[in-house]
Kinemage of the C-alpha trace (Angstrom):
@kinemage 1
@onewidth
@group {chain A} dominant
@subgroup {mainchain}
@vectorlist {calphas} color= white
{ca met a 1} P 60.828 203.275 79.734
{ca lys a 2} L 60.717 200.151 77.575
{ca lys a 3} L 61.400 197.009 79.555
{ca gln a 4} L 64.237 194.848 78.162
{ca thr a 5} L 63.640 191.160 77.912
{ca gly a 6} L 66.103 188.279 77.500
{ca phe a 7} L 66.285 184.547 77.442
{ca thr a 8} L 65.183 182.681 80.493
{ca leu a 9} L 67.394 179.981 81.975
{ca ile a 10} L 65.071 177.327 80.579
{ca glu a 11} L 65.295 178.803 77.074
{ca leu a 12} L 69.087 178.973 77.299
{ca ala a 13} L 69.211 175.370 78.498
{ca ile a 14} L 67.063 174.254 75.565
{ca val a 15} L 69.312 176.106 73.094
{ca leu a 16} L 72.419 174.526 74.610
{ca val a 17} L 70.841 171.077 74.429
{ca ile a 18} L 69.962 171.591 70.764
{ca ile a 19} L 73.496 172.792 69.970
{ca gly a 20} L 74.899 169.771 71.798
{ca leu a 21} L 72.693 167.416 69.819
{ca leu a 22} L 73.714 169.054 66.541
{ca leu a 23} L 77.409 168.851 67.382
{ca gly a 24} L 77.003 165.257 68.502
{ca gly a 25} L 75.266 164.416 65.238
{ca val a 26} L 78.012 166.048 63.178
{ca leu a 27} L 80.770 164.250 65.095
{ca arg a 28} L 78.934 160.944 64.873
{ca gly a 29} L 78.420 161.461 61.153
{ca gln a 30} L 82.135 162.161 60.653
{ca glu a 31} L 82.974 159.062 62.677
{ca leu a 32} L 80.773 156.948 60.405
{ca ile a 33} L 82.386 158.465 57.305
{ca asn a 34} L 85.861 157.700 58.639
{ca ser a 35} L 84.845 154.142 59.506
{ca ala a 36} L 83.593 153.645 55.957
{ca lys a 37} L 86.868 154.987 54.550
{ca val a 38} L 88.878 152.629 56.749
{ca lys a 39} L 86.741 149.674 55.718
{ca asn a 40} L 87.228 150.487 52.031
{ca met a 41} L 90.989 150.892 52.397
{ca val a 42} L 91.294 147.608 54.267
{ca thr a 43} L 89.327 145.969 51.462
{ca asp a 44} L 91.696 147.518 48.880
{ca leu a 45} L 94.697 146.034 50.676
{ca lys a 46} L 93.232 142.586 51.189
{ca asn a 47} L 91.910 142.404 47.629
{ca val a 48} L 95.451 142.655 46.266
{ca gln a 49} L 96.322 139.492 48.174
{ca val a 50} L 93.356 137.755 46.590
{ca tyr a 51} L 94.365 138.967 43.118
{ca val a 52} L 97.906 137.632 43.486
{ca tyr a 53} L 96.911 134.199 44.773
{ca thr a 54} L 93.984 133.787 42.370
{ca tyr a 55} L 96.183 134.568 39.362
{ca gln a 56} L 98.838 132.173 40.649
{ca asp a 57} L 96.268 129.403 41.056
{ca lys a 58} L 94.904 130.032 37.586
{ca phe a 59} L 98.129 130.397 35.583
{ca lys a 60} L 100.926 129.202 37.904
{ca ala a 61} L 102.546 132.615 37.523
{ca leu a 62} L 102.579 136.005 39.202
{ca pro a 63} L 100.521 138.818 37.660
{ca gly a 64} L 102.892 141.398 36.238
{ca asp a 65} L 105.741 138.885 36.266
{ca asp a 66} L 103.930 136.306 34.092
{ca lys a 67} L 106.179 135.556 31.089
{ca ala a 68} L 103.178 134.210 29.158
{ca ala a 69} L 100.655 136.931 30.058
{ca thr a 70} L 100.049 137.749 26.390
{ca thr a 71} L 98.866 134.157 25.960
{ca his a 72} L 97.174 133.677 29.323
{ca ala a 73} L 95.279 136.939 29.446
{ca gly a 74} L 95.883 138.773 26.176
{ca ala a 75} L 98.083 141.307 27.948
{ca thr a 76} L 100.161 143.947 26.202
{ca asn a 77} L 103.402 142.936 27.930
{ca asn a 78} L 104.871 139.797 29.458
{ca gly a 79} L 106.953 139.763 32.617
{ca asp a 80} L 110.332 138.078 32.945
{ca gly a 81} L 109.039 135.125 34.954
{ca asp a 82} L 111.648 135.402 37.716
{ca gly a 83} L 109.105 134.946 40.499
{ca glu a 84} L 109.041 138.581 41.588
{ca ile a 85} L 106.838 141.561 40.759
{ca asp a 86} L 109.691 143.852 39.761
{ca gly a 87} L 109.532 147.624 40.058
{ca ala a 88} L 108.231 150.044 42.659
{ca trp a 89} L 104.623 149.934 43.821
{ca asn a 90} L 103.963 153.364 42.255
{ca ala a 91} L 105.909 152.852 39.010
{ca thr a 92} L 104.343 153.893 35.706
{ca thr a 93} L 106.016 151.146 33.678
{ca gly a 94} L 107.248 147.601 34.260
{ca glu a 95} L 105.872 144.589 36.072
{ca ser a 96} L 104.307 146.351 39.062
{ca phe a 97} L 102.482 148.622 36.619
{ca asn a 98} L 101.461 145.775 34.273
{ca phe a 99} L 100.132 143.848 37.285
{ca trp a 100} L 96.769 145.624 37.015
{ca gln a 101} L 96.316 144.837 33.327
{ca his a 102} L 97.138 141.165 33.866
{ca ile a 103} L 94.589 140.627 36.636
{ca arg a 104} L 91.886 142.618 34.853
{ca leu a 105} L 92.272 140.865 31.524
{ca ala a 106} L 92.197 137.566 33.433
{ca asn a 107} L 88.785 138.649 34.808
{ca ile a 108} L 90.066 138.588 38.378
{ca ala a 109} L 89.546 142.313 38.950
{ca thr a 110} L 87.670 145.138 37.276
{ca gly a 111} L 89.070 148.358 35.839
{ca ser a 112} L 90.671 149.798 32.740
{ca thr a 113} L 93.076 147.563 30.834
{ca thr a 114} L 94.456 150.418 28.744
{ca leu a 115} L 97.902 151.317 30.055
{ca thr a 116} L 97.578 154.960 29.016
{ca asp a 117} L 94.141 155.451 30.571
{ca thr a 118} L 94.131 158.061 33.349
{ca thr a 119} L 91.994 155.711 35.448
{ca tyr a 120} L 94.266 152.696 34.881
{ca thr a 121} L 96.162 152.931 38.187
{ca pro a 122} L 93.706 152.310 41.042
{ca thr a 123} L 93.196 154.835 43.821
{ca asn a 124} L 91.818 154.684 47.343
{ca asn a 125} L 88.788 156.670 48.489
{ca glu a 126} L 91.034 159.628 49.374
{ca gly a 127} L 92.467 159.757 45.849
{ca gly a 128} L 95.803 158.179 46.789
{ca leu a 129} L 97.462 155.547 44.607
{ca val a 130} L 97.287 151.820 45.288
{ca gly a 131} L 100.142 149.597 44.104
{ca val a 132} L 101.996 146.338 44.713
{ca gln a 133} L 105.562 145.103 44.466
{ca ser a 134} L 107.899 142.379 45.676
{ca lys a 135} L 110.631 143.087 48.299
{ca pro a 136} L 108.623 144.819 51.057
{ca gln a 137} L 111.918 145.830 52.700
{ca asn a 138} L 112.345 148.322 49.849
{ca thr a 139} L 109.130 150.084 50.837
{ca ile a 140} L 109.462 150.703 54.594
{ca thr a 141} L 112.451 149.512 56.633
{ca gly a 142} L 111.511 146.536 58.796
{ca leu a 143} L 108.586 145.441 56.638
{ca thr a 144} L 109.028 141.785 55.730
{ca gly a 145} L 107.188 139.313 53.539
{ca ser a 146} L 106.965 138.286 49.889
{ca tyr a 147} L 104.993 141.274 48.627
{ca ala a 148} L 103.916 144.724 49.753
{ca val a 149} L 100.786 146.593 48.787
{ca cys a 150} L 101.004 150.337 49.420
{ca thr a 151} L 98.497 153.148 49.298
{ca ser a 152} L 99.146 156.884 49.582
{ca gly a 153} L 97.317 159.915 50.939
{ca val a 154} L 96.139 158.130 54.094
{ca leu a 155} L 95.437 160.385 57.079
{ca gly a 156} L 97.221 159.300 60.226
{ca lys a 157} L 93.984 158.874 62.170
{ca leu a 158} L 92.750 156.465 59.489
{ca ala a 159} L 96.120 154.690 59.320
{ca lys a 160} L 95.890 153.919 63.040
{ca gln a 161} L 92.488 152.318 62.574
{ca ile a 162} L 93.653 150.332 59.549
{ca asp a 163} L 96.692 149.071 61.440
{ca ser a 164} L 94.525 148.094 64.422
{ca gln a 165} L 92.141 146.142 62.192
{ca ile a 166} L 94.805 144.265 60.246
{ca asp a 167} L 97.835 144.200 62.529
{ca asp a 168} L 98.889 145.371 65.998
{ca gly a 169} L 98.071 149.094 65.991
{ca asp a 170} L 101.763 150.034 65.949
{ca thr a 171} L 102.645 151.784 62.674
{ca thr a 172} L 106.385 151.179 63.142
{ca lys a 173} L 106.356 147.373 63.221
{ca gly a 174} L 104.453 144.309 62.100
{ca ser a 175} L 102.809 143.701 58.738
{ca val a 176} L 101.386 147.240 58.425
{ca met a 177} L 103.549 150.377 58.604
{ca val a 178} L 103.374 154.014 57.509
{ca ala a 179} L 105.990 156.465 56.253
{ca asp a 180} L 106.078 159.989 54.886
{ca thr a 181} L 107.317 158.990 51.431
{ca val a 182} L 107.782 155.477 50.063
{ca thr a 183} L 109.754 155.154 46.832
{ca gly a 184} L 109.620 151.374 46.723
{ca thr a 185} L 113.326 151.201 45.883
{ca ser a 186} L 114.891 151.894 49.293
{ca gly a 187} L 113.356 151.439 52.718
{ca ala a 188} L 111.698 154.525 54.185
{ca thr a 189} L 111.622 155.268 57.907
{ca ala a 190} L 108.393 154.275 59.626
{ca val a 191} L 106.473 156.982 61.499
{ca ala a 192} L 105.061 156.383 64.989
{ca thr a 193} L 101.568 157.427 66.036
{ca thr a 194} L 103.184 159.693 68.637
{ca ala a 195} L 104.648 161.919 65.909
{ca thr a 196} L 103.568 165.568 65.913
{ca asn a 197} L 100.277 166.101 64.063
{ca phe a 198} L 100.144 162.392 63.217
{ca asp a 199} L 96.353 162.256 62.945
{ca ser a 200} L 96.124 165.148 60.479
{ca thr a 201} L 99.153 164.233 58.343
{ca lys a 202} L 98.872 162.132 55.197
{ca tyr a 203} L 101.109 159.097 54.888
{ca val a 204} L 101.873 156.154 52.651
{ca leu a 205} L 100.642 152.956 54.282
{ca cys a 206} L 102.116 149.599 53.279
{ca met a 207} L 101.012 146.085 54.158
{ca ala a 208} L 103.270 143.069 53.668
{ca phe a 209} L 101.971 139.599 52.870
């Protein structure tokens, strides 16, 4: 009779250790990827603040709203000069849309200056839109400030990290909030981190400044 052989306890232990190391490496790698995504999204949000204030310092006007943008930056359209970036953060026309052309032609930011270009509207590293508008209260209810920059397609687990880095870690209050859908014309309801499947659900994240 042929004797059957199997793994010894030592061999099994070695295999389990190797599997553990591989899983640990994969999880650590995913953690690093997520951290990089969060860092990039935070940079996207904070850069918009810089764009607004730099343009104001340079031309004494708001990008998008600038009534002399055709003269100042060679833009296609002027704003109405009322001191607000009119329109929703994700609009495809108007001041909030022209904002990007104004700052790019003024050499404050990089990117396409052609309004019809498919790459004109900036996106985050998850492919979600990035946009800015005045009246933060029209993005997510309870969000206050002069302007709001919003970005879509943000996983809940990343939104929590972004909120913790910039604000208080509570996605229902403070200067950073998230909601399922944000039109930019009427305040959406903020979503708490305790919501079902929060980590795996994609949200719109808005930051007021």
